[in-house]
N, C-alpha and C positions, 0 to 999 in steps of 0.2 A: 181980760188982757192976755191971759195965757193962750186962749183959743185963737186970738189974732196972730200971735207969734207962730203957733202951729200952722195956721192957714198960710201965712206968709212963707213959712218953711216949705210947705207942700207946693205952693205956687213956684217957688224958686227951684225946687227939685224937678217939677214938671217942665219948667222953662228950660232947665239945663238938658233934660232928656230930649226935648224938642230940638234944641240947638244941636245936640250931639247927633240926633237922628237925621236931620235934614240939611245941616250945614257943615258938619265935620268932614274933611276930605276923605274920600274912599279911594282905594287903589284900583278899582275896576271901573270900566266904562261899558256896562252890559247892554246887549241888544235883545229884543224880544225874540223868542223862539218857541214855537208850539210843537213839541215832539209828537210823532205819530203815537197812537195808542199802543201800549206795550202788548206783545202777543201773550196769550194765556200760557201758563205752564201746563200744557196739554199736548197730545199728539207727539211731534218730534221733540218737544220740550217737556214731556211728561216727567214729573218728579220720580226719583228712584234713589237707591242707596249705594250705587256702584263705587262711590268714593269713600264710603265709610270704613273701608279696610286699609286706608293709607298707612304705610309704615313710616315711622319718623326717624330720620337719620341726623346724628349730631345734636341730639336734644340738649338744650341749655347752653350752647356755645355762643349764642348771640341772637339778636332779634332781626327779623325781616330779610331772610334770604330771597330777595326779589326774583332772582333768576338762578338757574342751575345749569351747569355744563359738565360734560364727561370727557376726559382726555383719552388718548390712544391706549393708555394702560388701564382704563376703566375707573380711574380715580374721579371723585365727584367734587365739584367746586360750587361754592355759593357766596355771594357778596352780601355783607351785612350793613345795617344802617350806620354803624360806627366807622365804616371805611375798610374794615378787614375783609379779605377774601379767604375763606377757609377751604381746605382740601381734606377729603376723607378717603380712606381706602375703599376699594370697590364694594366691599360688604357694608360700608357705611360706618366703619369704626375709626378710632384714632384720629380725631380731627386735629389739624394743625394750621397755623397761619401761613398761607402761601405768599401773600403780599398784603400791603396796606396802602391804599390809594390816598388816605387822609381826606377822602371825599365821601361820595355815596355811590358805590358801584351798583349799577342796575343790570342792563343787558350784558350777557357773557356769551362768547362764541370762540372756539378754537380755529386758527387758520391751519393751513397744510404744513407749516413749519413748526407747529406745536406751541405757538404763541397764543396767549389768551387775550383776545381783543375785548375791551371793556367799554361800554357806554357808561361813563360816570357823570352823575347829575351835576356835579360841581366842576370837575376837572376836564370834561370833554371826552374825546375819543382817545383811548389809551391802548397800548400794546404791552403785555407783560410777558417777558421771556421765561423759559422754563426755570431759570434760576431766581425768578421773582423780581428782576430789575424792570423798572417801568419806563416806557417811552411815551411821550405825549405826541399823538398823531395830528390832532386837529382840535381847535378851540373856537373857530369862527368860520363863517362863510359869507362872502360878499360884504365884508366889513361889519357883519352883525354877529356878535358873540352868541354862543349857545346859552340858553337860559336853563334848559333841563334836558341834557343828553340822556336818552331813554333806553332804546333797544338797538340791537345790531344783528346782522346776518351777513354772511360772506358768500359771494358768487364763486363759481368754479374758476373764473379767470383771476380771482383774488380781489376783485372790487368789494369794498366794505360798504354795505348799505346800512344807514343808521338814521335814527329819528332825533330831532330836537322838538320835544313835546310842545314847548312854548318858549319863544325868545323873550317873553315879557316877565315871566315869573320864575322863581326857583322851586326846588322840590318841596320846600316847606310851605309853599303857597299854591300847590297844585289845585287845591279846591277853588282858589280865586280864579284861576284860568277857566275852570269848568263853569263857575258862576258867571263869569263875564261872557262866555260863549262867543268869542271872536276867533277867527282863524289865525292863531298865532304860531301854529306848528309847521314844521318842515320835514321832508324826507330828503336825505342827502346821500352822496356817494363819495367815498374816499378812494383814490387810485394809489396803491402802494408803490407803483412804478415811478410816478412823478410827484408824489406827495401832495397832489392837488385835490381839493374838495369841491364838488359841484352840486348845484341845486337840482334835485330831481322833481320834487313837487313842493309847492308852498301853499299857503292859505288852507291849512289843515286844522281841524278842530281837536286839539290835544293829540298830536301825533304820538303813537305809542308803539305797540309791537311791530316788528319787521320780519318778513320771511321771503326768501327767494324760492321760486317754484323749482321742483326737481329737474325740469327740462330747461331751466334758465330763461324761459321766455317771458316771465313777468315777476314782479315783486309786489308783495302785499304790505300795506301799512294800515294799522288800526287807527281809527278816529274815535277815541273814547267819548269825546264830547257830542258825537252824533249817533252813538250806538251802532256803529257800522265798521266795515273793513273795505278799503279801497284797493283796486288792482291797477298797477301801472305796467304797461307792456314795454318790454325791453327789446324784443325782436319781432319779426313777422310783419304782416301788412298793417298792423295797428301800432307799430313801434312809436313810442312817445306819447301815446294816448293813455288816458286813465278812465276808470269807471268804478261803480259800486260793485263789490264782490258779494257781500251779504249785508243786508240792511235791517234796521229795526230789530235789533237783538233784544232778548229778554233780560239782559243785564248790562253792566258796564264792562266792555271788552278791554283787556289789558294786553298780555303778551300773546304772540302767535309764532308758531314754528312749523317747519316742514319735517316730516319723517324721512325725507329723501326718496319716497316711493310714490305714495298715492294719497297722503292725508296731511292736512294742516291741523295742528292742535291749537285751539283758541281758549284762553283762560278768561272767564268772566269773574271779575273780582267781587262782584255783588249783584244781586238782582236789582231791577229798576225800583225807584221810589215813587209811587203814585203822586204823593203830594208835591214832590219836586217837579215832576212832569206837568202836572195840572195847574199848580199854583205859582211856583217860583219861576220856571223858565219863561212863561209868557209875560212876566211882569218885571221889567228892569228896575223899577223903583223899589219894589219889595226886595229884590236881591241886593240893592245898595244898602238897604236897612239891615238885612240879615248878616251881611259880611262885617258889620260893626259889632256884632255880638261876640262874646267870648267863644273861642274855638270849640269848647265843649258843647256849645249850643248849635253849632253849624251842622248841616246834614252830613251824616256819616255812613260809610258802607255797612251793609248788613252782613253779619256772619253767616255765610251760606256757601257751600262747596258746589262749584259749577264749572264744567269743562265740556267743550264741544269739539268733535272731530268733523272736519269739512273735506269734501272731495275737491277736485281741481276746478270745479265750477261753482263752488260756494254752497253746495247742498250739504245739509246736516246728515252725517252718516253714523256718528257716535254721540251719545248724550249721557254724560256722567255727572251725577249729582250726589249731594249729601245735605239735606235740609238741616241736619243736626250740626253741620260744620265741625266735624271732628278734626278737619284741617281747613282752616278758615281763610277767606280773602285770598284765593289763589290768583297769583299774578303771572304765572308762566307755566308752560308744560313743554318738556323736552322728551322725545322718545329715543331710547338707546338700547339696542339689543333686546327688544321685547319688553322693556320696562318704561314706564312713564315717570319722569322726575318733575316734581312740582315745587314751584317757588311761592312765597307768600309775603304780603306786606307786614304781617303781624305775628306770624308763628316764630317759634324758637328752634325750628328744625326744618330740614329739607324733606319733602314728602316723596314717597316712592310706592308704586303699585304696578302690577302687570298690565301691559297694554291690552285692550280688547282685541 
């Protein structure tokens, strides 16, 4: 009699698991995608330890300084996962709270008036005055609210280019957007003169980092979901057109920035995951099953330090790595007066090291 109860119990459990697996609603509508085979970590991507000497600034003041910015006085800023934006002295000491967006500040960039323009994942596009007062600039475009305002850069004429990584998911659900693999992202432009926001590009696969070229002729936007960076022409004979700037990267690209001269710095938050490329992305049903699992069991970024320097045509000219990940999951790189400032999704400090 007991074995029958045990058997019935097992059947019930299996039945519930099957119902949960195949019939419980899921928040994604995935499509099949077969990624190109990841390039080997060799040649221009040869592993090295050039990031192993990263200096850590503001240790212990908060988690996840996703981006860093430096003001005209050399003070260093970083936005944390709890909504605070910290400010450190030029030497990296005496951290203080500059502002609190009560959201999730991601991309940071100073305008010519000394205001810190912020892409906040929850609050939209913000401008923070030198006294810390916050102004909301934009929260939607074309009647579609931003789901995950991500990165920002400012053109010489004051136009603010920024990304809405996905209008469908929020920052806590970013893995779901990548697992869905649909073009839910947008590149947008805010005009500070008439306070209007226009669509620059849509149908992007997790629109992430944004950078305007030094000559103002084009803007880059990272498509994390496709392992690539796109270029959109702002001037010249190809104005209004876009193309792939660099494709099939060896990791998940995140932030991109211009050094104002000859180099774009691109952060790779993690190397590629072979099982995800080979087994998950081509199989929508499997991805529907996977996203029902506890978050701890979902694919996660590998701790690996990786930064690339690209020239104006998307060629790799600098390759900085640290397989030991002494500073892990690098999400942004900003060059200022001969130093690189690094942001991270998981670290408790801003990183700094000399630019090559």
